[in-house]
DRENFIVO-200435 format. One line per 4 residues: number of its first residue (from 1); their letters; for each residue z negated, x negated, y of C-alpha. Coordinates in steps of 0.001 Angstrom, whole numbers, plus 500000, padded with zeros to 6 digits. Each point is the difference from the previous one (the first is absolute). Layout:
// DRENFIVO-200435
NUM = a = Z X Y | ...
//
This chain:
// DRENFIVO-200435
1 = maen = 955275 721860 699468 | 501630 496597 501089 | 497361 498084 498365 | 502252 500132 496583
5 = qyte = 503079 499475 500855 | 502065 497421 498426 | 502344 498198 502208 | 501976 496773 500588
9 = dnir = 496666 498848 501966 | 498517 499993 496504 | 502300 498035 498602 | 499463 496063 500332
13 = sldw = 501412 496559 498967 | 498314 496626 499353 | 501052 496687 499961 | 499473 497765 497664
17 = kehi = 496550 499024 501017 | 498818 502798 500658 | 500333 501612 496410 | 498953 496743 498904
21 = rlrp = 496823 500133 501471 | 499123 503985 500193 | 500778 499233 495583 | 498890 496601 499295
25 = gmyi = 499649 501187 496406 | 503413 500683 499331 | 501043 496574 500455 | 496830 497753 498960
29 = gklg = 497907 502123 498351 | 496335 500562 500898 | 498763 498387 502843 | 496410 498674 499467
33 = dgss = 497600 497051 501403 | 501038 497021 497324 | 497521 500650 497480 | 502404 501241 497722
37 = addg = 503007 498045 498595 | 502695 502875 500467 | 498690 500543 503939 | 502883 500294 502487
41 = iyil = 499164 496583 501267 | 501386 497859 496798 | 502636 502521 499885 | 501468 498607 503472
45 = vkev = 499484 496552 499139 | 501733 500378 496614 | 503265 501832 501989 | 499914 496870 501853
49 = mdnc = 500041 497866 497090 | 502296 501995 497611 | 502678 498819 503201 | 499198 496840 499390
53 = idef = 500095 500150 495919 | 503199 501704 500151 | 501838 496456 501770 | 498179 497976 497393
57 = vmgn = 501213 502182 497302 | 503759 499653 501745 | 499388 496426 499980 | 499065 499323 503588
61 = gkri = 496936 498248 500659 | 497226 498770 497648 | 497067 499954 502281 | 497998 502886 501117
65 = eiki = 497111 498919 502527 | 497761 503224 501219 | 496896 499993 501956 | 497128 502742 500229
69 = kdgk = 497381 499570 502365 | 497879 502330 502220 | 501609 502665 499240 | 503761 498519 500720
73 = vsvr = 502426 499326 497455 | 502772 497333 500459 | 502888 499472 497653 | 502880 497822 500284
77 = dygr = 503025 499485 497578 | 502682 497053 499708 | 502602 502187 498776 | 503024 500978 501881
81 = gipl = 498516 501670 502847 | 501016 503602 501537 | 503299 499834 501615 | 499205 499336 503669
85 = gkvv = 501473 503191 501051 | 498086 502205 497847 | 496637 498914 500622 | 498796 502787 501989
89 = dvvs = 501627 502485 497891 | 499396 498943 496957 | 496345 500939 500699 | 499879 502563 502023
93 = kmnt = 503087 502154 498821 | 499922 502177 497199 | 502804 499827 497038 | 500399 496208 501584
97 = ggky = 499770 497399 497547 | 501616 497671 497363 | 499102 501637 496963 | 502158 502934 499971
101 = dska = 502752 497814 498658 | 499232 499908 496525 | 502037 496779 499006 | 497715 498055 502239
105 = fkks = 496659 501186 498561 | 500070 502616 496795 | 497448 499157 498837 | 497523 500293 503043
109 = vgln = 496745 501957 500691 | 500764 501008 503683 | 502824 501935 499659 | 499347 502718 502674
113 = gvgt = 500283 497397 502519 | 496271 501380 501600 | 498248 497060 499367 | 499503 498293 503168
117 = kavn = 501204 502543 501965 | 495793 501394 499194 | 498428 497553 500391 | 501787 499376 503341
121 = alss = 498697 503609 500976 | 496323 499692 498441 | 499422 496570 501494 | 498419 499569 503767
125 = yfmv = 501854 496583 500653 | 503404 499310 497707 | 502246 496984 500796 | 502968 498706 497814
129 = ysvr = 501851 497810 500672 | 503218 497974 498034 | 501285 496614 499765 | 504010 499744 498927
133 = dgqk = 501841 496205 500860 | 498038 498528 502895 | 499513 503769 501314 | 496719 502233 500611
137 = kkae = 499798 503335 500865 | 496856 501926 500147 | 498568 503762 501180 | 496954 501281 500491
141 = ferg = 497947 503345 499356 | 497253 502465 500334 | 499687 502817 498076 | 503926 499606 499331
145 = nlta = 500559 500069 503560 | 502189 496832 501326 | 498329 498442 502340 | 501453 496893 500617
149 = ehel = 503263 498653 498236 | 500709 496248 500690 | 503651 498362 500748 | 501400 498240 497507
153 = eatt = 498386 496180 499726 | 500943 496526 498627 | 497626 498498 497507 | 499344 497500 497228
157 = eqng = 498139 502312 497887 | 501421 500319 496365 | 501791 503712 499122 | 498038 503117 499331
161 = tyve = 497997 502761 501081 | 496044 500392 501275 | 498313 503010 500684 | 496995 500207 501635
165 = fipd = 497223 503481 500167 | 496962 501207 500900 | 499343 503683 498000 | 498782 502374 502189
169 = etif = 496921 500666 500169 | 500199 503630 501024 | 501569 501041 496938 | 498472 497088 497517
173 = kkfn = 496307 500490 501295 | 497583 497422 499815 | 502802 497881 497635 | 499235 496652 498251
177 = fkta = 501926 498098 497698 | 498580 498577 496432 | 501232 497109 499884 | 499461 500637 495748
181 = yltk = 502493 502988 500240 | 503025 497511 501996 | 499057 497060 497599 | 500818 502074 497166
185 = mmwn = 502734 501321 501562 | 501636 496512 501123 | 499612 498663 496367 | 501861 503365 498597
189 = ycyl = 502749 499264 501865 | 500198 496476 498931 | 499660 500900 496261 | 502715 502323 500678
193 = nrdl = 502352 497377 501467 | 499810 496091 498548 | 500535 497399 502153 | 499001 502286 503172
197 = vihf = 497292 498185 502080 | 497704 501772 502559 | 497522 498231 501977 | 496857 502755 500573
201 = nger = 497895 499205 502319 | 500744 496320 499856 | 499824 500364 495858 | 502844 498949 497588
205 = lqsk = 500944 502734 497980 | 502681 499088 496923 | 500509 501277 496848 | 501897 498260 496841
209 = yglk = 499756 502154 497365 | 500461 503547 501467 | 497911 502840 497994 | 498166 497584 497818
213 = dlle = 498401 498244 502980 | 498991 503103 501062 | 498063 501211 496911 | 498832 496345 499621
217 = dnmd = 498546 500155 503801 | 498229 503564 499293 | 499167 500326 496350 | 495686 500087 499494
221 = gdpl = 499788 497284 497798 | 502371 498727 497328 | 502546 501944 498267 | 500205 500528 496769
225 = ypii = 503078 498169 499436 | 503057 498007 502302 | 501516 502578 502228 | 503213 501599 498878
229 = hleg = 502378 499769 502735 | 503379 501365 499469 | 502397 500321 502241 | 503589 501492 500478
233 = edie = 502657 501964 502365 | 498287 501711 502629 | 496255 499769 497810 | 497112 497486 499270
237 = vaft = 497365 500715 498122 | 496812 498112 499416 | 496865 501311 497823 | 497214 498747 497468
241 = hgrt = 496429 501703 499233 | 496624 498931 501919 | 496697 500148 499135 | 499060 503634 502216
245 = yged = 500435 503323 499543 | 502955 502369 500870 | 503461 498837 500824 | 500741 498433 503222
249 = yysf = 503718 500077 501015 | 502109 498398 503185 | 503177 501842 500258 | 502635 499291 502989
253 = vngq = 503189 501629 500739 | 502547 497629 502364 | 496632 498316 501096 | 498214 502857 500459
257 = httq = 496861 499747 498764 | 499971 503816 498700 | 496345 500193 499821 | 500074 503149 498162
261 = ggth = 502149 499241 497505 | 502702 502263 499452 | 502609 500957 497394 | 501148 495774 499105
265 = qgaf = 496009 499502 499379 | 499910 502712 497894 | 503166 499126 498081 | 498094 496512 499612
269 = resv = 496963 501581 498544 | 501757 502174 497419 | 502661 497309 499120 | 497825 497160 499213
273 = akvi = 497519 501856 497334 | 503451 501663 498619 | 501457 496313 499828 | 497076 498962 498640
277 = rdfy = 499374 502188 497504 | 503197 499435 498652 | 500105 496171 499686 | 496476 500342 498120
281 = gkny = 501550 503052 497830 | 496317 501554 500443 | 499623 503498 501759 | 496829 498716 502309
285 = easd = 499158 502320 502780 | 501514 499169 502968 | 496497 499770 501570 | 499056 497519 497946
289 = irqs = 502833 497916 500798 | 499289 500530 503888 | 496871 499341 500085 | 498474 497171 501756
293 = ivas = 503504 499223 501200 | 501243 498175 503468 | 503176 500312 500440 | 502826 500070 503203
297 = iavk = 503594 500965 500188 | 502572 499537 502768 | 503233 502724 500294 | 502749 499394 502437
301 = viep = 501742 503232 500438 | 502504 501072 502299 | 499133 503291 502650 | 496313 500271 497991
305 = vfes = 498500 503833 500590 | 496299 499160 500738 | 497689 503233 500466 | 498836 499453 503433
309 = qtkt = 501189 497974 502971 | 497384 497023 499278 | 502129 499321 496897 | 496593 499932 497298
313 = klgs = 501425 501745 497500 | 503285 499783 498145 | 501385 503425 499329 | 504059 498413 498688
317 = qeie = 500723 501264 496714 | 503587 498380 500023 | 500829 496592 500542 | 503497 499700 501776
321 = pegk = 503050 499449 499332 | 499206 499652 496568 | 499003 503818 499735 | 497034 498901 497460
325 = smra = 496489 501752 499406 | 497300 497374 501943 | 498320 500546 496656 | 503375 498514 497952
329 = fvnd = 500324 497397 502425 | 496380 498787 499561 | 499756 501192 496276 | 503597 497761 499003
333 = flke = 498840 496851 502373 | 496687 499839 497668 | 501678 500858 496801 | 502228 496943 500332
337 = kldn = 497597 497388 502001 | 496638 500964 498955 | 501007 500566 496469 | 501894 496637 500219
341 = flhr = 496683 497796 501212 | 497618 501997 497440 | 502746 498652 497485 | 500060 496545 501017
345 = npei = 496339 499443 501129 | 498024 501438 496597 | 496858 498260 501464 | 499725 502093 503524
349 = aesl = 501503 503158 497297 | 496730 499354 497942 | 497492 499951 502608 | 501540 503125 501923
353 = erki = 499617 502080 496325 | 496274 498626 499298 | 499164 501697 503887 | 501773 502878 498822
357 = kqse = 497687 500349 496926 | 496632 499105 501784 | 501184 502953 502824 | 500584 502519 496388
361 = rerk = 496680 498882 498913 | 498408 500679 503247 | 501793 503556 500383 | 498991 501182 496448
365 = elsg = 496160 498547 500732 | 499913 502349 503208 | 501480 502843 498981 | 496674 501829 498531
369 = irki = 498286 499235 503009 | 502870 500955 502400 | 500436 503143 498166 | 496346 500895 500737
373 = ardr = 500078 498659 503582 | 502696 501966 501160 | 498761 503388 498463 | 497107 499141 502192
377 = akka = 501949 499534 502889 | 502125 503300 499429 | 496781 501513 500067 | 498326 498183 502907
381 = slhn = 503445 500373 502217 | 499784 503656 499366 | 496279 499754 502191 | 499677 496240 500710
385 = kklr = 497927 499567 502540 | 500795 496600 501001 | 503476 500621 501047 | 500556 502520 503196
389 = dcrv = 503899 499655 499140 | 502651 500765 503308 | 503208 502072 499775 | 503018 497309 499994
393 = hftd = 500165 496772 497743 | 501669 496790 500001 | 502236 501361 497008 | 501060 503002 502167
397 = tknd = 503305 497743 501834 | 501792 503264 500683 | 496747 500578 502831 | 500755 498192 503365
401 = rhee = 495731 499226 499524 | 500247 498417 496131 | 499204 496679 502067 | 497126 500759 501602
405 = ttlf = 498137 501216 496847 | 496584 498054 500061 | 497045 500206 497679 | 496400 498921 502133
409 = iteg = 497611 498473 497047 | 496526 500776 501350 | 496320 498923 499131 | 497454 502764 500213
413 = dsas = 500023 503508 501228 | 499623 499677 503441 | 502871 497863 500703 | 502249 501860 497460
417 = gsit = 499011 503091 501601 | 500565 498773 503716 | 503830 499023 499177 | 500604 503341 497669
421 = ksrd = 499204 502080 503170 | 502217 497851 502241 | 502865 499422 497912 | 503726 501126 499865
425 = vntq = 499736 502113 496747 | 503715 499395 499890 | 500352 496688 499352 | 496217 498385 499633
429 = avfs = 497993 500299 497131 | 496354 498938 499502 | 498856 498399 496191 | 495980 499588 500647
433 = lrgk = 497949 497476 498087 | 496341 501043 498808 | 499290 496157 500685 | 500447 496529 499092
437 = plns = 502685 500225 497578 | 500179 497638 496589 | 500830 496323 500777 | 503419 500122 497441
441 = yglt = 500730 495967 500264 | 501060 498207 496764 | 499492 503465 498706 | 502790 501864 497609
445 = kkiv = 502371 502994 501387 | 497741 502470 497322 | 497062 500050 502340 | 502255 501732 502361
449 = yene = 500526 502990 497578 | 495960 499739 499029 | 498348 499691 503753 | 500406 503076 501072
453 = efnl = 500543 499054 503847 | 502770 497817 499133 | 501731 502694 497474 | 499835 502277 502685
457 = lqaa = 501602 497466 502757 | 502621 499195 497686 | 501057 504092 499655 | 499828 500905 503628
461 = ldie = 502463 496782 501013 | 501772 500836 496393 | 500804 496676 499306 | 499111 500301 496539
465 = eeme = 503611 499557 498917 | 502143 498361 502398 | 499409 498999 503684 | 502732 502686 501081
469 = nlrf = 497880 502738 499270 | 497855 498704 502938 | 498706 502881 501907 | 499100 498449 503024
473 = nkiv = 501670 497666 502223 | 496857 497808 501719 | 496344 500174 497564 | 497668 499581 503075
477 = iatd = 496669 498164 499288 | 497794 501972 502645 | 496173 498180 499516 | 497518 499075 502093
481 = advd = 500260 496536 501786 | 496152 498741 498583 | 499855 497837 496989 | 500098 502934 497301
485 = gmhi = 503059 501401 501993 | 501669 496562 499220 | 498583 499879 496587 | 501478 503546 498941
489 = rmll = 503397 498697 502079 | 500400 496571 497620 | 498840 502363 496933 | 502711 502359 500536
493 = ltff = 502485 497190 500845 | 499237 498563 496601 | 501031 503235 498111 | 502641 499654 502214
497 = lqff = 501185 496409 499255 | 499076 500543 496308 | 501337 502439 498812 | 502465 501529 502497
501 = pdlv = 501221 496510 501747 | 503268 502399 501596 | 498317 501645 502027 | 498890 496954 502028
505 = krnh = 503180 498121 499166 | 502300 502901 501648 | 497743 500233 503142 | 498521 503688 498547
509 = vyvl = 496436 498715 500944 | 498155 499733 503331 | 496458 499906 501654 | 498851 502719 502690
513 = qtpl = 498779 498290 502853 | 497338 502152 501707 | 498480 499636 503617 | 496518 497717 500651
517 = frvr = 499743 501785 503023 | 500673 503215 502775 | 499270 499260 503590 | 500727 503196 502000
521 = nkke = 498892 500961 503523 | 500719 503951 501144 | 503772 499292 500377 | 501308 498068 497146
525 = tvyc = 499012 498602 496492 | 500865 496677 498469 | 499879 499438 496394 | 499455 496157 499417
529 = ytee = 500953 497785 496975 | 499017 496579 500458 | 497781 498498 502508 | 502314 499159 502728
533 = erld = 501324 503691 500189 | 496356 501170 500620 | 499568 497289 502854 | 503425 501221 501791
537 = aisr = 498984 503521 499509 | 496713 499576 501921 | 501671 498599 502692 | 502773 502443 500354
541 = lgkn = 497728 503162 499523 | 497581 498634 502849 | 496280 499938 500199 | 497648 500992 497906
545 = peit = 502113 501535 497171 | 498544 501609 496531 | 500410 497617 497479 | 499768 501225 496057
549 = rfkg = 500222 497384 497333 | 500782 501608 496732 | 498453 498673 497282 | 502041 501888 496866
553 = lgei = 502584 502771 499699 | 497954 502371 499192 | 498963 499697 503609 | 502870 501407 501416
557 = spde = 500615 503519 500276 | 503412 501289 498547 | 501080 501375 503720 | 499887 495931 501030
561 = fknf = 501239 498654 496715 | 503261 501854 500338 | 500610 497507 502994 | 500160 496956 497435
565 = iged = 501563 501359 496835 | 502752 501637 502354 | 502687 498747 501879 | 498354 497054 501423
569 = mrle = 498196 498989 496449 | 499732 496060 499488 | 500799 499080 496533 | 499500 496182 498248
573 = pvil = 502419 499721 497484 | 498089 498268 497002 | 503088 496678 499607 | 499907 497683 497219
577 = skea = 500872 496567 501451 | 502902 498032 497716 | 498041 497014 499213 | 497032 501895 498236
581 = tidt = 500218 501556 496571 | 498306 503299 499352 | 497730 498256 497382 | 499084 497251 502807
585 = ilsy = 498949 502892 502407 | 498038 502020 497419 | 498382 497303 498310 | 498461 498819 503861
589 = ymgk = 499094 503431 500851 | 498763 501481 497150 | 499239 497790 497240 | 496707 497732 500060
593 = ntqe = 499354 498022 503411 | 498328 502693 501369 | 498615 497954 503316 | 503856 498897 500757
597 = rqdf = 500914 503751 499936 | 496773 500896 501961 | 500680 497311 502466 | 503680 502102 499823
601 = iign = 498776 503084 500538 | 497525 499258 503008 | 502452 497660 501890 | 502763 502829 500303
605 = lrsd = 498098 502865 501108 | 499723 500828 503082 | 496477 498698 500108 | 496747 501575 501028
609 = aaid = 498923 497675 502105 | 503028 500052 502035 | 499402 503670 500553 | 496477 499675 500319
613 = gvke = 500615 497389 503042 | 501563 503318 502153 | 497269 500940 501433 | 499119 497360 502283
617 = eeea = 503672 499580 501127 | 500217 503832 500721 | 496910 499463 502098 | 501315 496858 501799
621 = va = 503154 501620 500745 | 498506 503204 500981
//
């Protein structure tokens, strides 16, 4: 039986670029189209930027220029420049790089030396040149293959390295860079590297006070008391309390934004409560101390251990070379610095205790109704008709698919029925709304427990106690593209922004884009999300194609729906702009200025007028 033989011919060795292209997830996490902040195209940008930052940290070059336009990325630093004889090797040979010498880069993120090689392998075009002391060396690649190695040439350019690349569309399908995500990334580099100047698409970014600037720029409204900013060797902390619910953290390791936290963030949460409790000599609940806290912590660690290749969660238990646990390291720092600060600033200490007491009062007022609501939620979860759960959850970190977990929030039985029948039962859940949810603007958290629908939604997400329990990575609002659907979308966003703003801030909330038209002939079916796509499909499919306009999600059959929530799912992330506070947004859209709100809703719909004009155009094309 020759078909099952296992011979030398079965053994295949992949070269470095083939391995990266075959298993990109091992190097850059998920691929994605750019709608999520942790999609692969942003990791590519980050890998190139990290090399520039490492040069800055070593004292070489205070300026980085980055431009991103039409899918092309260019990054120029003014560090020492790659040694000219190694320009090709550094971006195309595994186990080649300057970061294996831990004296030079002892607290660098990119210690595996794979970064730019992965960018090169996953780009349809990649170009690098290095300038050193009046000489320039340039090389060009396609999908990791060297296409041109230029001779050394004389130049008057400043020393440094330039990298230009275009992500490969065969891997990152229909990708699109979101400026908001990139701007946030660049600002984080500035907050963590004071005196660094980044020119991003012509805008100059620079931070003077580090993490203190980060909180001031990202807080909703004014802090309840001046930001407490503490610094030590290999650690920097800034925190205050705000006026919104929840706990809001920004954590970093060696300049890497650990969006999923980790041991350093856990140590801070625990230690800040302990030190504050000890300072007042009162046994306050940790949850009361941390309610409404807005904090940032940055640590530097030799050879950090992360829980995944994309380094979004720190796993290091010890700080080298001290051999001290992360918990002890953070606690000792806060015990000294925070305790001293509170003794020296009695007014701030007084404001902080006032806030803790207010949180304690609110918690006690809610405790009775919370218990009733919990009991109700427990009973409902046994036969909850609203939630069609999935098998894997975001908290199942050992499951490879935990980051794919998605909760679709739908309106009406027909839409939820279509999604329920066509979803992936392993990673996709559906929560069905009865109709328009309550407008929660200006209401207290009491309403979350009194309103059955909101209480069940909170229970489905499991975020009552803390965000770490969140059961779904993506919360997708799936409503019709009409006035009612837009209104429901805004009511849901009001609920999230009012009571669980971290869901939006941490990029967990999305809006599902569904097609407006189906254009088909006997051979091919094309789903069109815009007017432009519809006209393109008509011209491509030839004479008299059949055109269907979808007016609501309920009209789309389950067989078709699987095309819109699978691999090619189009999601629009809900992103808060840096300039607008949550309160400003909610008062504008959900307050009393109803005419402005109506104008906004109508102006942002894929309008019926445009769609109704389609028939005439179709006849003209035919």
